[in-house]
Backbone as CSV, one residue per row, in Angstrom:
resi,resn,N_x,N_y,N_z,CA_x,CA_y,CA_z,C_x,C_y,C_z
1,UNK,-213.207,74.707,22.759,-214.647,74.590,22.987,-215.070,75.376,24.229
2,UNK,-214.219,75.334,25.260,-214.560,76.093,26.464,-214.644,77.580,26.154
3,UNK,-213.738,78.072,25.284,-213.763,79.480,24.927,-215.047,79.844,24.214
4,UNK,-215.504,78.959,23.294,-216.735,79.249,22.566,-217.929,79.286,23.506
5,UNK,-217.915,78.430,24.519,-219.048,78.358,25.439,-219.179,79.627,26.275
6,UNK,-218.055,80.270,26.601,-218.098,81.454,27.449,-218.170,82.742,26.646
7,UNK,-218.037,82.668,25.337,-218.036,83.870,24.532,-216.669,84.518,24.432
8,UNK,-215.628,83.859,24.921,-214.267,84.388,24.858,-213.831,84.484,23.399
9,UNK,-213.280,85.636,23.006,-212.937,85.859,21.606,-211.513,86.327,21.468
10,UNK,-210.647,85.465,20.917,-209.263,85.859,20.647,-209.238,87.027,19.669
11,UNK,-210.152,87.037,18.706,-210.201,88.118,17.724,-210.475,89.460,18.414
12,UNK,-211.416,89.465,19.361,-211.708,90.693,20.099,-210.476,91.177,20.853
13,UNK,-209.754,90.242,21.471,-208.569,90.622,22.232,-207.555,91.312,21.331
14,UNK,-207.313,90.731,20.168,-206.306,91.296,19.278,-206.757,92.641,18.734
15,UNK,-208.032,92.760,18.419,-208.538,94.009,17.861,-208.448,95.147,18.867
16,UNK,-208.541,94.823,20.143,-208.559,95.857,21.176,-207.165,96.249,21.647
17,UNK,-206.151,95.449,21.316,-204.829,95.686,21.880,-204.243,97.057,21.567
18,UNK,-204.510,97.676,20.401,-203.967,99.028,20.200,-204.440,100.017,21.256
19,UNK,-205.590,99.757,21.890,-206.127,100.635,22.919,-205.732,100.198,24.327
20,UNK,-204.889,99.173,24.445,-204.589,98.609,25.757,-204.072,99.643,26.752
21,UNK,-203.120,100.535,26.397,-202.652,101.515,27.394,-203.771,102.380,27.949
22,UNK,-204.675,102.851,27.077,-205.766,103.697,27.545,-206.767,102.898,28.370
23,UNK,-207.118,101.692,27.910,-208.074,100.881,28.651,-207.528,100.534,30.030
24,UNK,-206.250,100.201,30.081,-205.612,99.877,31.359,-205.622,101.092,32.288
25,UNK,-205.314,102.261,31.734,-205.302,103.483,32.543,-206.688,103.784,33.094
26,UNK,-207.730,103.650,32.268,-209.091,103.921,32.719,-209.554,102.885,33.737
27,UNK,-209.072,101.645,33.582,-209.488,100.580,34.488,-208.790,100.703,35.835
28,UNK,-207.480,100.876,35.825,-206.737,100.926,37.087,-206.777,102.315,37.725
29,UNK,-206.731,103.346,36.899,-206.684,104.715,37.419,-207.876,105.522,36.890
30,UNK,-207.586,106.550,36.112,-208.591,107.374,35.457,-207.898,108.071,34.283
31,UNK,-208.681,108.392,33.253,-208.098,109.024,32.079,-207.759,110.483,32.336
32,UNK,-208.570,111.161,33.126,-208.361,112.585,33.389,-207.689,112.784,34.748
33,UNK,-207.344,114.028,35.045,-206.728,114.348,36.327,-207.735,114.168,37.465
34,UNK,-207.215,113.806,38.639,-208.092,113.732,39.795,-207.690,112.652,40.773
35,UNK,-208.505,112.506,41.815,-208.281,111.520,42.864,-209.081,110.250,42.601
36,UNK,-208.609,109.168,43.179,-209.370,107.927,43.245,-208.837,107.140,44.435
37,UNK,-209.552,106.090,44.796,-209.179,105.291,45.960,-209.380,103.815,45.624
38,UNK,-208.488,102.986,46.123,-208.642,101.530,46.015,-208.719,100.941,47.422
39,UNK,-209.630,99.977,47.613,-209.605,99.203,48.846,-209.394,97.724,48.504
40,UNK,-208.746,97.044,49.439,-208.514,95.608,49.329,-208.809,94.973,50.675
41,UNK,-209.413,93.807,50.643,-209.599,93.003,51.854,-209.126,91.593,51.551
42,UNK,-208.322,91.036,52.458,-207.804,89.708,52.180,-207.091,89.102,53.372
43,UNK,-206.270,88.118,53.076,-205.574,87.342,54.102,-204.095,87.263,53.759
44,UNK,-203.263,87.400,54.785,-201.824,87.187,54.642,-201.484,85.823,55.221
45,UNK,-200.683,85.075,54.459,-200.294,83.720,54.845,-198.773,83.646,54.974
46,UNK,-198.315,82.660,55.737,-196.916,82.268,55.706,-196.784,80.994,54.888
47,UNK,-195.685,80.874,54.147,-195.441,79.670,53.363,-194.034,79.166,53.630
48,UNK,-193.948,77.944,54.093,-192.665,77.258,54.242,-192.790,75.939,53.494
49,UNK,-192.009,75.799,52.439,-192.209,74.670,51.542,-193.579,74.789,50.903
50,UNK,-194.347,73.699,50.960,-195.702,73.733,50.410,-196.761,73.918,51.489
51,UNK,-196.336,74.164,52.736,-197.282,74.322,53.837,-197.672,75.791,54.003
52,UNK,-198.974,76.063,53.987,-199.505,77.414,54.072,-200.160,77.614,55.438
53,UNK,-199.824,78.732,56.121,-200.373,79.039,57.435,-201.014,80.418,57.413
54,UNK,-202.325,80.533,57.657,-202.943,81.870,57.743,-202.346,82.644,58.909
55,UNK,-201.972,83.899,58.666,-201.337,84.718,59.694,-202.249,85.827,60.220
56,UNK,-202.916,86.543,59.314,-203.734,87.684,59.717,-204.583,88.135,58.543
57,UNK,-205.612,88.897,58.845,-206.421,89.526,57.817,-205.831,90.901,57.500
58,UNK,-206.195,91.442,56.326,-205.692,92.744,55.903,-206.841,93.640,55.461
59,UNK,-206.786,94.897,55.864,-207.643,95.950,55.331,-206.704,96.972,54.698
60,UNK,-206.771,97.111,53.394,-205.821,97.941,52.663,-206.559,99.092,51.990
61,UNK,-205.997,100.273,52.088,-206.546,101.419,51.384,-205.451,102.182,50.685
62,UNK,-205.680,102.546,49.424,-204.715,103.343,48.663,-205.373,104.635,48.212
63,UNK,-204.707,105.747,48.495,-205.130,107.057,48.020,-204.291,107.365,46.786
64,UNK,-204.940,107.711,45.693,-204.240,107.858,44.413,-204.611,109.189,43.767
65,UNK,-203.604,109.875,43.221,-203.831,111.117,42.475,-203.180,110.985,41.099
66,UNK,-203.934,111.305,40.061,-203.450,111.218,38.684,-203.308,112.624,38.108
67,UNK,-202.170,112.866,37.450,-201.956,114.147,36.778,-201.362,113.893,35.392
68,UNK,-202.048,114.349,34.357,-201.582,114.178,32.986,-200.596,115.276,32.614
69,UNK,-199.586,114.904,31.821,-198.584,115.849,31.359,-198.807,116.188,29.890
70,UNK,-198.258,117.317,29.445,-198.464,117.783,28.075,-197.848,116.849,27.045
71,UNK,-196.829,116.082,27.432,-196.144,115.201,26.470,-196.801,113.832,26.334
72,UNK,-197.957,113.625,26.959,-198.660,112.352,26.842,-198.347,111.381,27.951
73,UNK,-197.381,111.690,28.807,-197.110,110.864,29.974,-198.068,111.277,31.096
74,UNK,-198.074,110.516,32.180,-198.871,110.915,33.337,-198.182,110.484,34.618
75,UNK,-198.504,111.193,35.686,-197.876,110.977,36.984,-198.917,110.458,37.959
76,UNK,-198.544,109.436,38.720,-199.430,108.858,39.728,-198.768,108.968,41.101
77,UNK,-199.450,109.626,42.030,-199.016,109.676,43.427,-199.875,108.704,44.225
78,UNK,-199.235,107.890,45.053,-199.959,106.858,45.797,-199.509,106.806,47.248
79,UNK,-200.466,106.711,48.146,-200.208,106.442,49.557,-201.034,105.219,49.949
80,UNK,-200.349,104.175,50.415,-201.031,102.939,50.802,-200.919,102.741,52.304
81,UNK,-202.058,102.466,52.928,-202.081,102.224,54.374,-202.790,100.904,54.632
82,UNK,-202.073,99.981,55.290,-202.568,98.632,55.562,-202.804,98.471,57.056
83,UNK,-203.967,97.944,57.402,-204.260,97.586,58.786,-204.392,96.073,58.863
84,UNK,-203.682,95.472,59.814,-203.765,94.032,60.023,-204.741,93.738,61.158
85,UNK,-205.554,92.706,60.958,-206.546,92.334,61.960,-206.425,90.847,62.290
86,UNK,-206.970,90.479,63.429,-206.853,89.102,63.912,-207.514,88.121,62.946
87,UNK,-206.850,87.013,62.694,-207.311,86.046,61.703,-208.663,85.446,62.079
88,UNK,-208.987,85.396,63.361,-210.249,84.797,63.801,-211.299,85.849,64.176
89,UNK,-210.890,86.868,64.927,-211.872,87.817,65.459,-212.057,89.057,64.592
90,UNK,-211.070,89.361,63.759,-211.136,90.574,62.957,-210.765,91.831,63.721
91,UNK,-210.334,91.680,64.984,-209.956,92.845,65.789,-208.619,93.418,65.313
92,UNK,-208.494,94.736,65.392,-207.266,95.426,64.993,-206.094,94.915,65.822
93,UNK,-204.992,94.588,65.154,-203.835,94.010,65.821,-202.814,95.079,66.188
94,UNK,-202.536,95.196,67.459,-201.392,95.982,67.925,-200.256,95.059,68.349
95,UNK,-200.630,93.863,68.818,-199.655,92.823,69.164,-200.087,91.546,68.460
96,UNK,-199.120,90.757,68.054,-199.402,89.549,67.269,-198.441,88.445,67.692
97,UNK,-198.972,87.233,67.868,-198.136,86.092,68.235,-197.786,85.300,66.985
98,UNK,-196.503,85.233,66.690,-196.003,84.534,65.517,-196.189,83.030,65.715
99,UNK,-196.964,82.356,64.844,-197.208,80.920,65.040,-195.972,80.053,64.803
100,UNK,-194.970,80.596,64.123,-193.752,79.829,63.862,-192.769,79.889,65.025
101,UNK,-192.695,81.046,65.683,-191.683,81.231,66.723,-192.276,81.311,68.128
102,UNK,-193.576,81.585,68.231,-194.207,81.772,69.534,-193.990,83.152,70.124
103,UNK,-193.219,84.015,69.448,-192.975,85.370,69.938,-194.222,86.238,69.778
104,UNK,-194.454,87.098,70.775,-195.497,88.109,70.655,-194.830,89.440,70.340
105,UNK,-195.234,90.052,69.229,-194.520,91.188,68.666,-195.447,92.372,68.437
106,UNK,-194.870,93.571,68.425,-195.619,94.753,68.026,-195.838,94.711,66.518
107,UNK,-197.036,95.063,66.085,-197.388,94.986,64.665,-197.036,96.293,63.975
108,UNK,-196.407,96.187,62.811,-196.005,97.354,62.025,-197.091,97.691,61.012
109,UNK,-197.711,98.849,61.174,-198.705,99.317,60.215,-198.190,100.529,59.438
110,UNK,-196.874,100.620,59.262,-196.292,101.793,58.611,-196.838,101.957,57.194
111,UNK,-197.180,103.185,56.796,-197.683,103.400,55.439,-196.590,103.223,54.403
112,UNK,-196.996,103.017,53.173,-196.080,102.952,52.039,-196.344,104.189,51.187
113,UNK,-195.369,105.084,51.148,-195.527,106.315,50.392,-195.703,107.514,51.314
114,UNK,-196.221,108.624,50.752,-196.675,108.737,49.363,-195.501,108.742,48.392
115,UNK,-195.633,107.954,47.319,-194.594,107.916,46.306,-195.127,108.436,44.976
116,UNK,-194.209,108.722,44.073,-194.547,109.306,42.779,-193.958,108.453,41.671
117,UNK,-194.821,108.005,40.759,-194.375,107.213,39.628,-194.872,107.860,38.341
118,UNK,-193.941,108.122,37.425,-194.303,108.634,36.105,-194.550,107.463,35.165
119,UNK,-195.600,107.573,34.367,-195.941,106.542,33.396,-195.710,107.074,31.991
120,UNK,-195.172,106.209,31.127,-194.908,106.601,29.756,-196.171,106.642,28.916
121,UNK,-196.026,107.006,27.640,-197.176,107.094,26.743,-197.802,105.728,26.501
122,UNK,-197.022,104.649,26.764,-197.565,103.301,26.641,-198.302,102.867,27.894
123,UNK,-198.402,103.749,28.889,-199.104,103.447,30.132,-198.254,102.753,31.172
124,UNK,-197.045,102.320,30.789,-196.203,101.579,31.716,-195.415,102.517,32.622
125,UNK,-195.235,102.134,33.902,-194.449,102.977,34.800,-192.998,103.059,34.352
126,UNK,-192.443,104.251,34.428,-191.019,104.441,34.182,-190.306,104.033,35.458
127,UNK,-189.399,103.099,35.343,-188.841,102.433,36.517,-188.293,103.413,37.539
128,UNK,-188.777,103.240,38.772,-188.275,104.046,39.873,-186.921,103.495,40.323
129,UNK,-186.108,104.334,40.915,-184.804,103.904,41.418,-184.743,103.907,42.938
130,UNK,-185.777,104.486,43.586,-185.802,104.475,45.044,-187.239,104.488,45.536
131,UNK,-187.428,103.938,46.732,-188.718,103.981,47.402,-188.446,104.111,48.895
132,UNK,-188.994,105.141,49.502,-188.818,105.355,50.929,-187.372,105.424,51.360
133,UNK,-186.500,105.985,50.483,-185.089,106.124,50.814,-184.252,104.902,50.512
134,UNK,-184.842,103.848,49.970,-184.104,102.629,49.635,-184.061,102.427,48.123
135,UNK,-182.969,101.866,47.628,-182.846,101.587,46.208,-183.805,100.467,45.817
136,UNK,-184.412,100.606,44.642,-185.350,99.595,44.164,-185.062,99.264,42.711
137,UNK,-185.167,97.990,42.386,-185.112,97.517,41.011,-186.446,96.844,40.731
138,UNK,-187.173,97.330,39.735,-188.527,96.827,39.507,-188.809,96.722,38.017
139,UNK,-189.758,95.856,37.692,-190.248,95.759,36.319,-191.702,95.326,36.363
140,UNK,-192.423,95.620,35.289,-193.839,95.279,35.265,-194.261,94.902,33.860
141,UNK,-195.407,94.243,33.769,-195.931,93.764,32.501,-197.449,93.804,32.543
142,UNK,-198.054,94.408,31.517,-199.498,94.349,31.341,-199.788,93.339,30.246
143,UNK,-200.595,92.326,30.558,-200.883,91.258,29.607,-201.959,91.684,28.605
144,UNK,-202.068,90.984,27.482,-203.165,91.245,26.540,-204.515,91.087,27.218
145,UNK,-205.512,91.740,26.666,-206.854,91.677,27.220,-207.418,90.264,27.165
146,UNK,-208.250,89.947,28.132,-209.094,88.756,28.091,-210.536,89.240,28.079
147,UNK,-211.300,88.832,27.085,-212.649,89.351,26.902,-213.641,88.210,26.781
148,UNK,-214.747,88.312,27.501,-215.867,87.380,27.375,-217.132,88.220,27.309
149,UNK,-217.693,88.365,26.111,-218.838,89.249,25.950,-218.430,90.679,26.251
150,UNK,-219.080,91.286,27.239,-218.747,92.661,27.621,-217.833,92.719,28.841
151,UNK,-217.435,91.558,29.350,-216.522,91.505,30.491,-215.084,91.566,29.991
152,UNK,-214.258,92.332,30.689,-212.856,92.439,30.302,-211.973,92.303,31.531
153,UNK,-210.889,91.564,31.365,-209.888,91.396,32.412,-208.541,91.862,31.863
154,UNK,-207.795,92.567,32.683,-206.433,92.953,32.331,-205.534,92.529,33.486
155,UNK,-204.570,91.661,33.197,-203.646,91.169,34.217,-202.372,92.003,34.204
156,UNK,-201.918,92.359,35.395,-200.703,93.165,35.558,-199.769,92.437,36.518
157,UNK,-198.537,92.195,36.081,-197.530,91.546,36.913,-196.443,92.553,37.248
158,UNK,-195.969,92.539,38.477,-194.830,93.372,38.834,-193.921,92.620,39.798
159,UNK,-192.646,92.866,39.649,-191.643,92.304,40.557,-190.725,93.433,40.999
160,UNK,-190.251,93.348,42.222,-189.368,94.389,42.738,-188.394,93.794,43.742
161,UNK,-187.221,94.384,43.779,-186.206,94.045,44.770,-185.783,95.346,45.430
162,UNK,-186.024,95.447,46.753,-185.731,96.679,47.484,-184.548,96.424,48.409
163,UNK,-183.534,97.264,48.271,-182.318,97.119,49.066,-182.598,97.421,50.530
164,UNK,-182.005,96.620,51.413,-182.138,96.847,52.846,-180.758,97.063,53.453
165,UNK,-180.683,98.031,54.368,-179.438,98.336,55.086,-178.284,98.595,54.129
166,UNK,-178.565,99.397,53.082,-177.537,99.782,52.103,-176.824,98.569,51.522
167,UNK,-177.574,97.504,51.309,-177.019,96.302,50.694,-176.378,95.335,51.655
168,UNK,-176.404,95.648,52.957,-175.770,94.768,53.943,-176.675,93.632,54.381
169,UNK,-177.969,93.724,54.076,-178.931,92.674,54.410,-179.593,92.209,53.117
170,UNK,-180.144,90.980,53.109,-180.840,90.507,51.909,-181.948,91.467,51.499
171,UNK,-182.111,91.661,50.194,-183.139,92.560,49.690,-184.528,92.030,49.996
172,UNK,-185.482,92.950,50.072,-186.885,92.587,50.230,-187.455,92.372,48.830
173,UNK,-187.975,91.189,48.569,-188.448,90.817,47.241,-189.968,90.817,47.201
174,UNK,-190.517,91.330,46.113,-191.968,91.424,45.940,-192.349,90.873,44.578
175,UNK,-193.347,89.989,44.561,-193.969,89.511,43.330,-195.465,89.754,43.462
176,UNK,-196.008,90.565,42.567,-197.387,91.011,42.671,-198.114,90.686,41.375
177,UNK,-199.229,89.940,41.479,-200.044,89.620,40.310,-201.452,90.148,40.570
178,UNK,-201.836,91.150,39.807,-203.154,91.769,39.964,-203.956,91.576,38.687
179,UNK,-205.214,91.166,38.828,-206.110,91.022,37.684,-207.280,91.973,37.872
180,UNK,-207.372,92.956,36.970,-208.416,93.975,37.036,-209.585,93.571,36.142
181,UNK,-210.793,93.791,36.630,-212.011,93.402,35.916,-212.896,94.613,35.704
182,UNK,-213.433,94.744,34.485,-214.303,95.869,34.212,-215.272,95.610,33.084
183,UNK,-215.912,96.688,32.646,-216.947,96.665,31.615,-216.349,97.220,30.325
184,UNK,-216.287,96.399,29.281,-215.603,96.793,28.053,-216.270,97.987,27.378
185,UNK,-217.606,97.998,27.303,-218.285,99.113,26.642,-218.055,100.415,27.390
186,UNK,-217.973,100.347,28.705,-217.700,101.531,29.507,-216.292,102.045,29.250
187,UNK,-215.328,101.130,29.174,-213.947,101.528,28.928,-213.772,102.134,27.540
188,UNK,-214.561,101.664,26.570,-214.478,102.192,25.209,-215.321,103.453,25.016
189,UNK,-216.087,103.847,26.026,-216.945,105.027,25.940,-216.086,106.279,26.164
190,UNK,-215.916,107.086,25.113,-215.040,108.258,25.204,-215.606,109.352,26.107
191,UNK,-216.871,109.238,26.490,-217.461,110.252,27.377,-217.216,109.916,28.847
192,UNK,-216.673,108.735,29.122,-216.441,108.308,30.499,-214.944,108.185,30.759
193,UNK,-214.359,109.105,31.523,-212.914,109.071,31.763,-212.467,108.053,32.810
194,UNK,-213.428,107.506,33.548,-213.091,106.554,34.605,-213.944,105.301,34.435
195,UNK,-213.295,104.142,34.470,-214.031,102.884,34.403,-214.202,102.284,35.780
196,UNK,-215.381,101.742,36.062,-215.553,100.996,37.309,-214.658,99.766,37.251
197,UNK,-214.144,99.349,38.382,-213.173,98.251,38.364,-213.126,97.532,39.694
198,UNK,-212.882,96.241,39.609,-212.544,95.431,40.773,-211.201,94.762,40.493
199,UNK,-210.605,94.193,41.520,-209.295,93.572,41.352,-209.196,92.317,42.203
200,UNK,-208.429,91.355,41.696,-208.039,90.175,42.467,-206.520,90.195,42.560
201,UNK,-205.999,90.162,43.776,-204.559,90.279,44.013,-203.992,88.990,44.582
202,UNK,-202.844,88.602,44.047,-202.016,87.555,44.636,-200.614,88.129,44.772
203,UNK,-199.996,87.917,45.931,-198.687,88.514,46.174,-197.813,87.548,46.959
204,UNK,-196.539,87.485,46.597,-195.539,86.702,47.325,-194.369,87.632,47.623
205,UNK,-193.995,87.734,48.895,-192.893,88.614,49.279,-191.979,87.921,50.288
206,UNK,-190.858,88.568,50.527,-189.999,88.142,51.632,-190.731,88.360,52.954
207,UNK,-190.219,87.744,54.017,-190.767,88.016,55.348,-190.572,89.482,55.697
208,UNK,-191.572,90.103,56.312,-191.396,91.455,56.840,-190.568,91.394,58.115
209,UNK,-189.703,92.362,58.288,-188.779,92.345,59.423,-189.485,92.242,60.766
210,UNK,-190.603,92.963,60.906,-191.247,93.026,62.213,-191.772,91.678,62.672
211,UNK,-191.869,90.704,61.744,-192.381,89.376,62.100,-191.344,88.507,62.798
212,UNK,-190.082,88.944,62.811,-189.045,88.170,63.486,-188.675,86.880,62.790
213,UNK,-188.771,86.864,61.469,-188.504,85.642,60.699,-187.213,85.707,59.896
214,UNK,-186.385,86.726,60.107,-185.148,86.847,59.334,-184.262,85.624,59.555
215,UNK,-183.721,85.115,58.444,-182.858,83.941,58.500,-183.613,82.635,58.432
216,UNK,-184.945,82.678,58.505,-185.748,81.468,58.418,-186.214,81.255,56.978
217,UNK,-186.407,80.023,56.573,-186.880,79.764,55.205,-188.325,80.214,55.041
218,UNK,-188.742,80.364,53.798,-190.139,80.656,53.516,-190.377,82.088,53.094
219,UNK,-191.651,82.458,53.026,-192.044,83.784,52.567,-193.480,84.067,52.973
220,UNK,-193.919,85.302,52.700,-195.306,85.699,52.914,-196.077,85.585,51.607
221,UNK,-197.359,85.277,51.725,-198.270,85.296,50.591,-199.500,86.099,50.985
222,UNK,-200.088,86.785,50.018,-201.327,87.514,50.267,-202.326,87.199,49.166
223,UNK,-203.585,87.144,49.539,-204.690,86.971,48.584,-205.770,87.951,48.977
224,UNK,-206.232,88.751,48.009,-207.204,89.787,48.360,-208.071,90.142,47.163
225,UNK,-209.220,90.721,47.460,-210.100,91.270,46.444,-210.326,92.739,46.774
226,UNK,-210.677,93.543,45.761,-210.863,94.952,46.037,-211.652,95.665,44.959
227,UNK,-211.853,96.958,45.184,-212.653,97.783,44.272,-212.096,99.210,44.233
228,UNK,-212.224,99.842,43.072,-211.871,101.250,42.916,-213.105,102.106,43.179
229,UNK,-212.922,103.192,43.947,-214.007,104.143,44.204,-213.458,105.555,43.986
230,UNK,-214.348,106.519,43.875,-213.934,107.881,43.566,-214.086,108.843,44.735
231,UNK,-214.550,108.345,45.873,-214.726,109.210,47.044,-214.272,108.477,48.299
232,UNK,-213.659,109.229,49.210,-213.148,108.644,50.443,-214.256,107.972,51.238
233,UNK,-215.456,108.566,51.256,-216.540,107.998,52.061,-217.135,106.739,51.441
234,UNK,-216.642,106.343,50.244,-217.043,105.076,49.650,-216.095,103.935,50.027
235,UNK,-215.022,104.260,50.741,-214.125,103.216,51.237,-214.829,102.451,52.360
236,UNK,-214.428,101.184,52.614,-215.098,100.401,53.654,-215.079,101.094,55.009
237,UNK,-216.195,101.006,55.728,-216.331,101.687,57.010,-215.269,101.237,58.011
238,UNK,-214.942,99.943,58.011,-213.962,99.441,58.980,-212.600,100.097,58.767
239,UNK,-212.203,100.261,57.509,-210.928,100.906,57.203,-210.976,102.383,57.570
240,UNK,-212.088,103.066,57.267,-212.211,104.485,57.593,-212.201,104.717,59.099
241,UNK,-212.802,103.804,59.850,-212.795,103.931,61.309,-211.367,103.849,61.849
242,UNK,-210.581,102.923,61.311,-209.189,102.799,61.747,-208.369,104.005,61.314
243,UNK,-208.658,104.541,60.127,-207.969,105.758,59.694,-208.263,106.914,60.646
244,UNK,-209.515,107.040,61.070,-209.896,108.129,61.964,-209.165,108.046,63.298
245,UNK,-208.900,106.824,63.765,-208.230,106.666,65.055,-206.705,106.670,64.934
246,UNK,-206.173,106.115,63.831,-204.722,105.960,63.691,-204.077,107.064,62.855
247,UNK,-204.812,107.616,61.894,-204.281,108.670,61.023,-205.342,109.753,60.851
248,UNK,-205.713,110.429,61.940,-206.825,111.385,61.871,-206.590,112.540,60.903
249,UNK,-205.342,112.990,60.756,-205.075,114.112,59.851,-205.358,113.732,58.397
250,UNK,-204.999,112.502,58.020,-205.263,112.041,56.656,-206.753,111.817,56.468
251,UNK,-207.402,111.231,57.467,-208.843,110.986,57.374,-209.619,112.288,57.206
252,UNK,-209.141,113.344,57.854,-209.830,114.626,57.774,-209.575,115.348,56.461
253,UNK,-208.445,115.047,55.808,-208.080,115.736,54.565,-207.325,114.771,53.649
254,UNK,-208.018,113.808,53.034,-207.333,112.816,52.187,-206.516,113.437,51.061
255,UNK,-207.011,114.513,50.454,-206.294,115.136,49.346,-204.951,115.703,49.790
256,UNK,-204.835,116.064,51.070,-203.580,116.607,51.569,-202.555,115.550,51.919
257,UNK,-202.937,114.274,51.816,-202.030,113.191,52.208,-200.781,113.136,51.334
258,UNK,-200.874,113.655,50.106,-199.744,113.574,49.192,-198.667,114.606,49.515
259,UNK,-198.942,115.499,50.462,-197.984,116.526,50.841,-197.143,116.124,52.051
260,UNK,-197.466,114.987,52.685,-196.681,114.566,53.841,-195.400,113.900,53.355
261,UNK,-194.328,113.860,54.179,-193.070,113.235,53.767,-193.269,111.742,53.483
262,UNK,-192.522,111.226,52.523,-192.602,109.803,52.200,-192.062,108.984,53.371
263,UNK,-192.804,107.949,53.754,-192.388,107.089,54.863,-191.154,106.284,54.471
264,UNK,-190.267,106.055,55.426,-189.090,105.230,55.194,-189.510,103.794,54.922
265,UNK,-188.886,103.167,53.917,-189.181,101.768,53.623,-188.350,100.913,54.576
266,UNK,-189.041,100.120,55.385,-188.338,99.280,56.368,-189.073,97.962,56.522
267,UNK,-189.397,97.330,55.403,-190.116,96.072,55.447,-189.152,94.919,55.758
């Protein structure tokens, strides 16, 4: 009955599934070659048992380049840069006091990437074997569409295990659940290669090394919302201001960011 009240249609979901790879590509990326950008704003938490502790705010920006191949596959280059800000004031964090240990630590804002992932004709990433010089084991799943009227949601789950210290330290574990939201008629419009999209992210990972929590129980959690845009100047002003001060070369030439060496993975 709840489904009938909202206009949710299982029949619509099933009928649309043959187009799922293309709809997902248009929603998360773009159908044609070119650049796009994602921003996320949210909160990072610590979790020990069932107790949740807010740690810091996050301003996340991803620079993305899509290139289609003749065989129907496509390549995605991504550079992600995260800025952490104070949980109360929103000020950019260079030093942070860990509420669990009382230590005041330097904050790691190291970028992730730029990395390159090839996607198959089904739209799914072909599993990478390394990231930032470290071995990675990863898998992902795109769920069936959820449709209510002209609203469409596509949920994407990914898990990864990244080797640390050549296997001498526990791996860094990542569980990422992203739900993308868009306009179904726009996604089905063959004249529009890019769909407008927003995202809701939930993530659970191991503790980051810089937090000084190695050997302690628990993990990090993140919750964030975001939007896809097609121009750098459409990214949030606060994130662009930090890019101008912390990564001026990238801010001045975002398209050239994919030519810089991939950052070492040291989470």
